[in-house]
C-alpha positions as CSV (number, residue, x, y, z in Angstrom):
1,M,-32.2,17.3,-11.5
2,L,-28.8,15.7,-11.9
3,K,-28.6,11.9,-12.1
4,L,-25.8,10.6,-10.0
5,Q,-23.9,7.4,-10.6
6,R,-24.4,4.9,-7.9
7,P,-21.2,3.8,-6.1
8,Y,-20.6,0.1,-6.3
9,I,-17.3,-0.3,-4.4
10,A,-17.1,-0.3,-0.6
11,Y,-14.2,1.0,1.4
12,G,-14.9,-0.9,4.6
13,W,-15.0,-4.5,5.5
14,R,-18.4,-6.1,6.2
15,I,-17.2,-8.1,9.3
16,P,-13.9,-6.7,10.6
17,K,-13.7,-9.3,13.3
18,A,-13.8,-12.1,10.7
19,L,-11.0,-10.5,8.8
20,M,-8.9,-10.3,12.0
21,G,-9.6,-14.0,12.7
22,L,-8.5,-14.9,9.2
23,T,-5.3,-12.9,9.6
24,I,-4.5,-14.4,13.0
25,F,-5.0,-17.9,11.5
26,E,-2.9,-17.0,8.5
27,F,0.2,-16.1,10.6
28,P,1.0,-19.6,12.0
29,M,0.2,-21.2,8.6
30,T,2.6,-18.9,6.9
31,V,5.3,-19.6,9.5
32,A,4.7,-23.4,8.9
33,C,5.1,-22.9,5.1
34,L,8.4,-21.0,5.7
35,T,9.7,-23.7,8.0
36,L,8.7,-26.7,5.9
37,Y,9.7,-25.2,2.6
38,G,13.0,-24.0,4.1
39,I,13.8,-27.5,5.4
40,A,13.4,-28.9,1.9
41,D,15.9,-26.5,0.4
42,P,18.1,-27.2,-1.5
43,D,17.9,-31.0,-1.6
44,T,17.3,-32.3,1.9
45,Y,15.1,-35.2,0.8
46,R,14.0,-34.7,-2.7
47,T,16.5,-37.0,-4.4
48,K,16.2,-39.6,-1.5
49,L,12.4,-39.9,-2.0
50,W,12.9,-40.0,-5.7
51,Q,15.4,-42.9,-5.3
52,N,13.1,-44.6,-2.8
53,G,10.2,-44.5,-5.2
54,Y,12.4,-46.0,-8.0
55,D,13.5,-48.8,-5.7
56,Q,9.8,-49.7,-5.2
57,G,9.1,-49.4,-8.9
58,F,6.8,-46.3,-8.5
59,N,8.7,-43.7,-10.6
60,S,11.8,-42.9,-12.7
61,A,15.3,-43.1,-11.4
62,P,17.4,-40.0,-10.4
63,N,20.3,-41.1,-12.5
64,S,18.2,-41.2,-15.6
65,I,19.5,-37.7,-16.3
66,L,23.0,-39.0,-16.6
67,Y,21.9,-41.6,-19.2
68,D,20.3,-38.8,-21.1
69,F,23.5,-36.8,-21.2
70,A,25.5,-39.8,-22.1
71,N,23.2,-40.6,-25.0
72,Y,23.1,-37.0,-26.2
73,R,19.4,-36.7,-25.4
74,P,17.7,-33.7,-23.8
75,A,17.6,-34.2,-20.1
76,H,14.2,-33.9,-18.5
77,T,13.6,-33.7,-14.7
78,P,10.0,-34.3,-13.6
79,M,8.5,-31.3,-11.9
80,I,7.7,-33.2,-8.7
81,W,11.5,-34.0,-8.3
82,S,12.9,-30.7,-9.6
83,S,14.8,-28.0,-7.6
84,Y,12.5,-25.4,-9.3
85,L,9.6,-26.6,-7.2
86,V,11.6,-26.2,-4.0
87,Q,12.7,-22.6,-4.9
88,F,9.2,-21.7,-6.1
89,N,7.7,-22.7,-2.7
90,I,10.3,-20.7,-0.8
91,V,9.6,-17.6,-2.9
92,I,5.9,-17.7,-2.4
93,S,6.2,-18.4,1.3
94,V,8.5,-15.3,1.8
95,L,6.1,-13.3,-0.3
96,S,3.2,-14.4,1.8
97,M,4.9,-13.4,5.0
98,F,5.7,-9.9,3.6
99,I,2.2,-9.4,2.4
100,L,0.8,-10.5,5.7
101,L,2.9,-8.0,7.6
102,V,2.0,-5.2,5.2
103,K,-1.7,-5.8,5.1
104,S,-1.9,-6.2,8.9
105,S,-0.3,-2.8,9.3
106,M,-2.6,-1.3,6.7
107,F,-5.6,-2.8,8.4
108,V,-4.6,-1.2,11.7
109,L,-4.2,2.1,9.9
110,H,-7.7,1.7,8.3
111,C,-6.3,1.8,4.7
112,W,-6.7,-1.9,3.8
113,I,-9.8,-1.9,1.6
114,P,-11.6,-4.8,0.1
115,L,-10.6,-4.0,-3.5
116,M,-6.9,-4.4,-2.5
117,G,-7.8,-7.6,-0.7
118,V,-9.4,-9.1,-3.8
119,L,-6.3,-8.4,-6.0
120,V,-3.7,-9.5,-3.5
121,H,-5.6,-12.7,-2.4
122,I,-6.3,-13.7,-6.0
123,L,-2.5,-13.4,-6.6
124,L,-1.6,-15.5,-3.6
125,L,-4.3,-18.1,-4.4
126,A,-2.9,-18.5,-8.0
127,L,0.6,-19.0,-6.6
128,Y,-0.3,-21.6,-4.0
129,A,-2.6,-23.3,-6.5
130,T,0.3,-23.5,-8.9
131,S,2.5,-25.0,-6.2
132,L,-0.2,-27.5,-5.4
133,K,-0.4,-28.5,-9.0
134,F,3.4,-28.9,-9.2
135,Q,3.4,-31.1,-6.1
136,S,0.8,-33.4,-7.6
137,S,2.2,-33.6,-11.1
138,P,2.9,-37.0,-12.7
139,D,6.3,-38.5,-13.5
140,M,6.2,-40.0,-17.0
141,S,9.9,-39.6,-17.9
142,D,10.5,-43.4,-17.6
143,P,8.1,-45.5,-19.8
144,D,9.0,-48.6,-17.8
145,H,8.0,-46.9,-14.5
146,P,5.3,-44.4,-15.2
147,S,3.6,-42.5,-12.4
148,P,0.5,-40.8,-13.9
149,G,-1.1,-39.7,-10.6
150,L,0.2,-38.4,-7.3
151,P,3.7,-39.2,-6.1
152,W,4.1,-42.4,-4.2
153,Y,4.5,-40.7,-0.8
154,L,1.0,-39.2,-1.2
155,S,-0.9,-41.9,-3.0
156,K,0.6,-44.9,-1.2
157,G,1.7,-43.5,2.2
158,C,5.0,-43.7,4.0
159,S,4.7,-47.4,4.6
160,Y,6.9,-47.9,1.5
161,A,9.6,-45.6,2.8
162,T,12.8,-46.9,4.2
163,K,13.7,-46.4,7.8
164,G,15.9,-43.4,7.0
165,N,13.4,-41.8,4.7
166,Y,10.3,-42.2,6.8
167,S,10.7,-38.7,8.5
168,F,11.4,-37.2,5.1
169,C,8.3,-38.8,3.7
170,M,6.2,-37.3,6.5
171,Q,7.7,-33.9,5.9
172,A,6.8,-34.1,2.2
173,R,3.3,-35.0,3.1
174,A,3.2,-32.1,5.5
175,V,4.3,-29.7,2.8
176,F,1.4,-30.9,0.6
177,A,-1.1,-30.6,3.5
178,V,0.0,-27.0,4.4
179,T,-0.2,-26.0,0.7
180,C,-3.8,-27.3,0.6
181,V,-4.7,-25.3,3.7
182,M,-3.2,-22.1,2.2
183,V,-5.2,-22.7,-1.0
184,A,-8.4,-23.1,1.0
185,L,-7.5,-20.0,3.2
186,F,-6.9,-17.7,0.3
187,S,-10.0,-19.0,-1.5
188,F,-12.0,-18.0,1.5
189,Y,-10.1,-14.7,1.6
190,T,-11.1,-13.9,-2.0
191,I,-14.7,-14.8,-1.4
192,F,-14.9,-12.6,1.7
193,S,-13.1,-9.7,0.0
194,C,-15.6,-9.9,-2.9
195,Y,-18.5,-10.0,-0.4
196,S,-17.1,-6.9,1.4
197,L,-16.5,-5.1,-1.9
198,M,-20.3,-4.6,-2.4
199,P,-21.5,-1.6,-0.3
200,T,-24.6,-1.8,1.8
201,D,-27.7,0.4,1.1
202,A,-26.7,2.7,3.9
203,E,-23.2,3.2,2.5
204,R,-24.7,3.9,-0.9
205,A,-27.1,6.5,0.5
206,E,-24.4,8.2,2.5
207,R,-22.0,8.4,-0.3
208,Q,-24.7,9.6,-2.7
209,E,-25.6,12.3,-0.2
210,A,-22.0,13.4,0.0
211,R,-21.7,13.6,-3.7
212,Q,-24.9,15.6,-4.0
213,S,-23.5,18.1,-1.4
214,D,-20.3,18.4,-3.4
215,I,-22.3,19.2,-6.5
216,E,-24.4,21.8,-4.8
217,M,-21.2,23.4,-3.4
218,K,-19.7,23.5,-6.9
219,K,-22.8,25.3,-8.2
220,V,-22.5,27.9,-5.5
221,V,-18.8,28.5,-6.4
222,E,-19.5,28.7,-10.1
223,Y,-22.3,31.3,-9.7
224,S,-20.5,33.4,-7.1
225,P,-19.4,37.0,-7.9
226,D,-15.8,35.8,-8.0
227,S,-16.6,34.0,-11.2
228,E,-16.6,37.3,-13.0
229,M,-13.1,38.3,-11.7
230,S,-10.2,37.8,-14.0
231,Q,-7.5,35.2,-13.3
232,E,-5.0,38.0,-12.4
233,G,-7.4,39.6,-10.0
234,K,-8.1,36.3,-8.2
235,W,-4.3,35.6,-8.0
236,E,-3.7,39.1,-6.5
237,R,-6.5,38.7,-4.0
238,N,-5.3,35.3,-2.9
239,R,-1.8,36.7,-2.6
240,Q,-3.0,39.5,-0.3
241,I,-5.0,37.1,1.8
242,F,-2.6,34.2,2.3
243,L,0.7,36.2,2.4
244,N,-0.9,39.1,4.3
245,L,1.0,41.7,2.3
246,P,-0.3,45.2,3.1
247,K,-0.8,47.7,0.3
248,T,1.8,50.4,-0.1
249,P,1.0,54.0,0.9
250,N,1.2,55.3,-2.6
251,T,-1.4,52.9,-3.8
252,P,-4.3,54.7,-5.4
253,G,-7.2,55.0,-2.9
254,F,-5.0,54.6,0.2
255,G,-5.8,58.2,1.2
256,M,-2.3,59.9,1.3
257,K,0.5,60.6,-1.1
258,N,3.2,61.6,1.4
259,P,3.3,59.3,4.3
260,M,4.7,60.5,7.7
261,T,7.8,58.7,8.7
262,P,9.7,58.9,12.0
263,R,12.4,61.1,10.3
264,T,9.7,63.6,9.2
265,V,8.2,63.8,12.7
266,A,11.6,64.4,14.2
267,F,12.5,67.3,11.9
268,T,9.1,68.8,12.4
269,Q,9.5,68.9,16.2
270,L,13.0,70.4,15.9
271,N,11.6,73.0,13.5
272,G,9.5,74.4,16.3
273,G,6.3,72.8,15.2
274,Q,6.2,74.6,11.8
275,P,4.6,72.5,9.1
276,T,6.9,71.2,6.5
277,S,6.4,69.6,3.2
278,R,7.4,66.3,4.7
279,G,4.6,65.8,7.1
280,P,1.7,67.4,9.1
281,P,2.3,70.2,11.6
282,G,3.5,69.5,15.1
283,G,5.7,70.8,17.9
284,L,7.6,70.2,21.0
285,K,5.4,70.5,24.1
286,F,8.0,71.9,26.4
287,R,9.2,74.6,23.9
288,E,5.6,75.8,23.4
289,Q,5.1,75.9,27.2
290,Y,8.2,77.8,28.3
291,G,9.1,79.7,25.2
292,D,12.3,79.8,23.3
293,S,13.9,82.3,25.7
294,K,14.3,79.8,28.5
295,V,16.1,77.3,26.3
296,P,19.9,78.0,26.2
297,D,21.3,78.8,22.9
298,G,23.3,76.0,21.3
299,R,21.8,73.4,23.5
């Protein structure tokens, strides 16, 4: 008896309604990311909060880059205040919206499987976790004003913000909060996808039965009389079946060497029913009934 390999990957989701609920919750959060990340582009409040923190003595100064260039030193912009972080957030938010639309369509078409969910959600989790790390990175570029932990608007709150920067401070905190929610969401997505990736006992039994049936069918085909037929014979048989091409009359075994054509029949009838070499005997009924004398000559 053949020993079958047990299937370990499922093609269906364990709780489809839970996946639908996560997808519905992901949509407004992705829109919030697009909105908040887009407002920060390119430099809506980044430099203002940077300067506000320097005025309070919490971090380096934005014009420190100019001093580095003036003193022929390599300029270094902390990641928390760099434009790279803003562009990175915009890219991952646009990518998230695209993936959300694609996987929603694939789920409706029943082709979004847990294996794809694991790969995609791990990718998104890594991207948002990287963004979260960048947003909480320290600012150690100024030895006189080090900021080893979170930026001041996260660690100390917006009470240190000026009147003009208070709303910007709240937006920066909202960006960090939305990123945390997305990290938690895609973490749960990954766990749920891994859980759905393991098939149940019923799915294993059904798939193993289907594979056993395929193996039995393959045995029948292998031991059928067609297995003794040559490749050219099989090709000719399939051509006759699928193209429905009839055999020609001169084919050996067809039963006749000289087929009767409409032209042969016509000449036989005009010949008075005498047999010819072109076809079987025959005649004109009216000529046989009334005789040749009643038919005018030349007509």
